[in-house]
C-alpha positions in Angstrom: 59.6 105.1 93.8 62.7 105.6 91.7 64.9 102.7 90.9 68.7 103.0 91.6 71.0 103.3 88.6 74.5 101.8 88.7 76.8 104.6 87.7 80.5 104.0 87.4 83.1 106.4 88.7 84.3 107.4 85.3 80.7 108.2 84.3 80.4 110.5 87.3 83.6 112.2 86.6 82.9 112.7 82.8 79.3 113.6 83.5 77.9 111.3 80.8 76.3 107.9 80.7 78.1 105.2 78.8 76.4 102.4 77.1 77.6 98.9 77.9 79.9 97.8 80.7 83.1 99.6 81.5 86.3 97.8 81.6 87.5 96.8 85.1 91.0 98.3 84.5 89.4 101.7 83.9 87.4 101.6 87.1 90.6 100.5 88.9 92.6 103.4 87.5 89.9 105.9 88.4 89.7 104.5 91.9 93.5 104.7 92.2 93.4 108.3 91.0 90.8 109.2 93.6 92.8 107.6 96.3 96.0 109.4 95.2 94.0 112.7 95.3 92.8 112.1 98.8 96.3 111.1 100.1 97.8 114.2 98.4 95.2 116.4 100.0 95.8 115.0 103.5 99.6 115.4 103.1 99.2 119.0 102.0 96.9 119.7 104.9 99.4 118.1 107.4 102.3 120.1 105.9 100.2 123.3 106.2 99.4 122.4 109.8 103.0 121.8 110.7 104.2 125.1 109.1 101.3 127.0 110.8 102.3 125.6 114.3 105.9 126.4 113.7 105.0 130.0 112.7 102.7 130.4 115.6 105.3 129.1 118.1 107.9 131.5 116.6 105.6 134.4 116.9 104.7 133.6 120.5 108.4 133.2 121.4 109.4 136.4 119.7 106.5 138.3 121.5 107.5 136.9 124.8 111.2 137.9 124.4 110.1 141.4 123.3 108.0 141.8 126.4 110.7 140.8 128.8 111.7 143.7 131.1 115.1 145.3 130.3 117.9 144.4 132.6 118.5 147.0 135.4 
């Protein structure tokens, strides 16, 4: 059975194994960068979702207005 290796976040991102312990502040900076990336992605998705819903609503409203019968 293979034993588990402790791999730091920066080692995973760099794709190389470092000898010795990594400084704590480096790990904290990498973790904060990953959290910022996740927050940014979520905010972009929410903005895209809002714009999509507005566009869909506008399209449906325009279609409904165009399909109304002409006044007699």
